[in-house]
Structures are given as C-alpha cells and as structure tokens.
C-alpha positions in Angstrom: 3.0 -28.8 -4.0 5.3 -27.2 -6.6 4.2 -26.9 -10.2 4.7 -30.5 -11.5 2.9 -32.7 -14.0 0.9 -34.1 -11.1 -0.3 -30.7 -9.9 -3.6 -30.8 -12.0 -4.5 -34.2 -10.6 -3.7 -33.0 -7.1 -5.9 -30.0 -7.5 -8.8 -32.0 -8.9 -8.5 -34.5 -6.1 -8.5 -31.7 -3.5 -11.5 -30.0 -5.2 -13.5 -33.2 -4.9 -12.4 -34.0 -1.3 -12.4 -30.5 0.1 -14.7 -28.4 -2.2 -14.6 -24.6 -2.1 -17.0 -23.0 0.4 -17.1 -19.8 2.5 -17.5 -22.0 5.6 -15.4 -25.1 6.2 -15.4 -27.4 9.2 -12.3 -29.6 9.6 -13.0 -33.3 10.1 -11.4 -36.6 9.4 -11.9 -36.3 5.6 -10.2 -32.9 5.5 -7.3 -33.4 7.9 -4.0 -35.1 7.0 -1.3 -36.0 9.5 2.3 -36.9 8.9 5.6 -36.8 11.0 7.5 -33.6 10.9 11.2 -33.4 10.5 11.6 -33.5 14.3 9.2 -36.5 14.3 11.3 -38.3 11.7 14.4 -37.7 13.8 12.5 -38.9 16.9 11.5 -42.1 15.1 15.1 -42.8 14.0 16.2 -42.3 17.6 13.7 -44.8 18.8 14.9 -47.3 16.3 18.5 -46.9 17.4 17.5 -47.2 21.0 15.6 -50.4 20.3 18.6 -51.9 18.4 20.9 -51.0 21.3 18.5 -52.6 23.8 18.4 -55.8 21.7 22.1 -55.9 21.3 22.9 -55.4 25.0 19.7 -57.1 26.3 19.1 -54.0 28.5 15.7 -53.8 30.1 16.0 -50.1 30.9 16.7 -49.4 27.2 13.6 -51.5 26.3 11.5 -49.6 28.8 12.6 -46.1 27.7 12.1 -47.0 24.1 8.6 -48.3 24.5 7.7 -45.4 26.8 8.8 -42.8 24.3 7.0 -44.8 21.5 3.8 -44.6 23.6 4.2 -40.9 23.9 4.5 -40.6 20.2 1.4 -42.6 19.6 -0.6 -40.5 22.1 0.7 -37.4 20.4 -1.0 -38.5 17.1 -4.4 -38.3 18.8 -3.7 -34.9 20.4 -2.3 -33.3 17.3 -5.4 -34.5 15.3 -7.8 -33.3 18.0 -6.2 -29.9 18.1 -7.3 -29.3 14.5 -10.5 -31.4 14.3 -13.7 -29.4 14.8 -12.1 -26.1 13.8 -14.4 -23.9 11.6 -12.9 -21.5 9.1 -15.0 -18.7 7.6 -14.3 -16.2 4.9 -14.2 -12.6 6.3 -14.0 -10.8 3.0 -11.6 -8.0 1.9 -11.8 -4.6 0.3 -10.8 -3.6 -3.2 -7.2 -2.5 -3.8 -5.1 -1.1 -6.7 -2.4 -3.0 -8.6 0.8 -3.0 -6.7 -0.9 -3.0 -3.2 -1.3 -5.8 -0.8 -4.7 -7.5 -1.0 -5.9 -8.3 2.5 -8.3 -11.1 3.3 -9.9 -11.7 6.7 -10.2 -15.3 7.9 -12.4 -16.2 11.0 -11.6 -19.3 13.0 -14.3 -20.5 15.3 -14.2 -23.2 17.9 -17.3 -25.4 18.2 -16.0 -27.1 21.4 -12.5 -27.4 22.7 -9.7 -24.9 22.5 -7.4 -25.0 19.5 -3.8 -23.9 20.3 -0.9 -22.8 18.0 -2.9 -22.9 14.7 -0.8 -21.8 11.8 -2.6 -20.5 8.7 -1.4 -18.8 5.4 -0.3 -19.3 1.8 3.0 -21.1 1.4 5.8 -20.3 0.7 5.0 -17.2 2.8 5.4 -17.6 6.5 2.3 -18.9 8.2 0.5 -16.8 10.9 0.0 -18.5 14.3 -2.9 -17.9 16.7 -4.9 -19.6 19.4 -8.7 -20.1 19.3 -10.4 -20.3 22.7 -13.0 -22.9 23.5 -16.3 -21.9 22.1 -14.6 -18.7 21.0 -13.6 -16.9 17.8 -10.2 -16.0 16.4 -9.4 -13.6 13.5 -6.4 -13.2 11.3 -5.7 -11.0 8.2 -3.7 -12.6 5.4 -2.2 -10.7 2.5 -1.2 -11.4 -1.1 0.3 -9.0 -3.6 -2.1 -7.7 -6.2 -0.2 -8.1 -9.5 -3.0 -7.8 -12.1 -6.3 -5.9 -12.3 -9.5 -7.9 -12.2 -10.7 -10.4 -9.7 -8.1 -11.8 -7.4 -8.7 -15.2 -6.0 -6.1 -16.3 -3.4 -6.7 -20.0 -3.8 -6.3 -22.6 -1.2 -4.7 -21.7 2.1 -2.9 -24.1 4.4 -4.0 -24.7 8.0 -1.7 -26.7 10.2 -1.0 -27.7 13.8 2.1 -29.2 15.4 0.7 -29.1 18.9 1.6 -30.4 21.5 5.1 -31.9 20.8 6.0 -30.8 17.3 6.8 -34.4 16.2 3.7 -34.5 14.0 2.0 -32.0 11.7 -1.7 -32.1 11.0 -2.7 -30.0 8.1 -5.4 -29.2 5.5 -5.8 -27.2 2.3 -8.9 -25.1 2.5 -10.5 -22.9 -0.3 -12.8 -20.3 1.3 -14.0 -19.1 -2.1 -12.8 -15.5 -1.5 -12.2 -12.9 -4.2 -11.7 -9.2 -4.2 -11.4 -6.6 -7.0 -8.1 -5.1 -8.1 -8.3 -1.7 -9.8 -5.7 -0.5 -12.3 -2.7 1.3 -10.8 -3.3 5.1 -11.0 -0.9 6.7 -13.4 -0.7 10.5 -13.4 -0.7 12.1 -16.9 -2.3 14.7 -19.1 -5.7 14.2 -20.7 -6.2 15.1 -24.4 -8.3 18.2 -25.1 -11.1 15.9 -26.2 -11.6 15.0 -22.5 -13.7 18.2 -22.1 -16.5 18.3 -24.6 -19.5 20.5 -24.8 -23.0 19.2 -25.3 -22.6 19.7 -29.1 -19.7 17.2 -29.0 -17.1 19.8 -30.0 -13.7 19.9 -28.2 -13.3 22.5 -25.5 -9.6 23.2 -25.2 -10.2 26.1 -22.8 -12.0 23.9 -20.3 -10.3 23.9 -17.0 -10.0 20.5 -15.3 -10.7 20.2 -11.5 -12.6 22.0 -8.9 -11.8 25.5 -10.4 -14.1 24.8 -13.3 -17.2 25.0 -11.1 -19.0 28.1 -9.7 -19.7 28.2 -5.9 -23.4 28.2 -5.2 -23.6 27.9 -1.4 -24.2 25.1 1.1 -26.6 22.2 1.1 -27.4 19.4 3.5 -25.1 16.4 3.2 -26.5 13.4 1.4 -24.9 9.9 1.2 -22.6 9.9 -1.9 -21.6 13.5 -1.6 -17.9 14.2 -1.7 -16.4 14.3 1.7 -13.8 16.7 0.4 -16.5 19.4 0.3 -17.8 19.1 3.8 -18.1 22.4 5.6 -16.5 21.6 8.9 -16.8 25.1 10.3 -20.6 25.0 10.0 -20.6 21.5 11.6 -18.6 22.9 14.6 -21.2 25.6 15.1 -23.9 23.0 15.4 -25.5 23.5 12.0 -25.2 19.8 11.0 -23.3 18.3 8.1 -23.3 20.6 5.1 -21.4 20.4 1.9 -20.3 23.2 -0.5 -22.4 23.1 -3.6 -20.9 24.0 -7.0 -22.6 24.3 -10.4 -20.8 23.0 -13.4 -20.3 25.4 -16.3 -22.9 24.8 -19.0 -21.7 22.6 -21.9 -18.5 21.6 -20.2 -19.0 18.1 -18.9 -15.9 16.0 -18.7 -15.7 13.0 -20.9 -13.0 10.4 -20.2 -12.7 8.3 -23.4 -10.4 5.2 -23.6 -10.2 5.5 -27.4 -9.0 9.1 -27.2 -5.8 8.1 -25.4 -2.6 6.7 -26.8 -0.4 3.9 -25.6 -1.0 0.3 -24.6 -4.3 -0.8 -22.9 -3.0 -1.1 -19.3 -1.3 2.4 -19.5 -4.5 4.0 -20.8 -6.6 2.3 -18.1 -4.2 3.4 -15.4 -4.4 7.0 -16.7 -8.2 6.9 -16.6 -8.1 5.5 -13.1 -6.0 8.4 -12.0 -8.4 11.0 -13.4 -11.4 9.2 -12.0 -9.9 9.4 -8.6 -8.9 13.0 -9.1 -12.3 14.2 -10.3 -14.2 12.3 -7.6 -12.0 13.9 -4.9 -12.8 17.3 -6.3 -16.5 16.5 -6.7 -16.4 17.1 -10.4 -19.0 15.4 -12.6 -17.6 13.4 -15.5 -18.5 10.6 -17.9 -16.5 7.5 -18.6 -16.5 5.9 -22.1 -15.1 2.5 -22.7 -16.0 0.3 -25.8 -19.4 -1.1 -24.9 -19.6 0.8 -21.6 -20.8 4.4 -20.9 -21.1 5.7 -17.4 -22.3 9.2 -16.4 -21.9 12.1 -16.5 -22.2 11.9 -12.7 -20.3 12.4 -9.5 -20.1 10.9 -6.0 -19.0 7.7 -4.4 -21.4 5.4 -6.3 -20.2 6.8 -9.6 -16.6 6.4 -8.5 -17.0 2.8 -7.6 -18.9 2.0 -10.8 -16.1 3.6 -12.9 -13.3 1.9 -11.0 -15.1 -1.5 -11.4 -15.5 -0.9 -15.1 -11.8 -0.1 -15.5 -10.8 -3.2 -13.5 -13.0 -5.6 -15.5 -12.6 -4.1 -18.9 -11.5 -6.9 -21.4 -11.1 -9.2 -18.4 -13.4 -12.2 -18.5 -12.4 -13.5 -15.0 -15.3 -13.4 -12.6 -15.5 -14.2 -8.9 -16.8 -17.7 -9.5 -14.1 -18.5 -12.1 -10.8 -20.1 -11.4 -7.8 -18.0 -12.5 
C-alpha cells in the first residue's frame, strides 16, 4: 500500500492481525485471496459467455460457462492450500556498511504438503520465486539498500502464490522481526596530529601510523581475535601450526581516535573514524576510540574492531532492534 492517510490504520490493523515474530505459520487468519488481473479478465469472459448463452439459448454455451466457473471455484481452494501451512523463519543477516546491500536470509519450511511457485520479497522490488518440497526446507536471500547507519529493519515482506492457474493470488504480509547493524561508510582521510598521543597526553606529531610503528618481536601461537593479516603462512606450511607475527608498540605512542578532534559534520567524522578503525585493525595496531560518553581501548583484535564499529554505528542514534523505524 502506498503512503496514504490510511496507511497508519492499515499498519496498526496488520500488527494486530499478524504480529511480528521470528517464526510465522500461515493460516486462514494470515492469508488473503483476491482475483488477479488474469482472474478479472477470466470473470468478465465468463459473464459475456453467460449472456451469449442466454441470448441464443445455447446449451453448449451454458455448459462451457458453468464448467469454467467450476474450475475457477476449485482454483480458489488450491491457491489457498498452496500457501496455507507454510512456515517462515528469520535466518538473520550480517552487518554491512552504508551504501552496501543488506542481505536477510528467510527460511521457508513445509509442515506437510509441497508449496509450489511461492513468491517472496519487498515490493516494489521484484519478488523471488521458489518451491518448497513436502516436509522440506527452502531458503532465499533478500536484499535492501543500506542508506543510513544504525539498525536496519526491513519491515513486512510480501508472500504470495498464484498457483495453479494464475487467476487468483493468495498473499500475506509477514514481519519476521529481523534487524541488522549498518556501519558508517568508510571515508579515507588524514587524521589530526592529536590522534597519536603519549601517556602524558601530549601530541606526538612524529608518530607513524600503521604497522611500521611497531617493533617486530617474533612469533607466537595464534589466539582467537588475533589479526589474520599477521598469520605466518610459511611456518604453517612447514607443519608448525598457526603462528602470528608479534609486534611491540612503541612506548607512549598509543593511537587515540577522538571524534571531537575532527572537523566537519557528524556523519563525515564518523565515516573517517570508521576508515581508520578498519585500517588499524587490518594492521594489528592497538588504538583507542573516544566518542562523547564512550571510550574503548586502547586494544586490538576482532573483538575491539566490532565494538568500535558498533559504537560508531549507534552513536547519537536512538533506534534499537526492537524499535520501529
């Protein structure tokens, strides 16, 4: 339904009749069925045939009209049964950056009969079609553009079936209560000198950013969270196990990424910090992130990376997974 004055009422009615859930089973309360355009033309044709039969008192015209009308009535049951009993489950999705396509997995499960030619998606985009075998499982991946940082909720998706004749369409609007996190778009740029501070808080303009700022110390056993960029593949190929190159940061040269130290609008500053968080994490460089009310690190590794990206995505953004956009 397009944005109209009736849209809020429609949304409230749908929320009451088909509440959001990560698992939804389609039944008579959740399935609607109406004639398609082909079905409307089919109905008009039947009416014209009936009028012709009445006008000419032709028994063959009567018989053909009633036969086709019976087929249309039977098609109502088959179209409804093709959607009834179908179970939809949220399959989740990984975090993305602004400007990328957010991908959500949807699982379709048959609790009995097979479901054929099921179309699913978010209009006005083209719906994806798939078959679900009897007592089987189908999977599809739907995408939406990530336009803003924060939590992305795709909203209700449309599930429909025109099987078997295409003259009727059975459909439902289902909210699988899915959400994924959208990080700021990484924006390359220079950091101010204040990004590298010593323990005494003074600026260190001579501090070198990146992996070259560390001293090589040797190899150590790989631990979960260590940078995969520093894996020593030659040692692994010789059968010595997974080892990583160990570096020691120069004393008093921890990197501090501070939002207030940057110039420009908020989104540009967050995008610049996002770029440097990714850069330092790829290089295995320890750093700290400072946002008003948030302080992370100094630390390194995948866990620190995810915590920083999450803080950047949600900074000054009150939207949460359970909230409606």
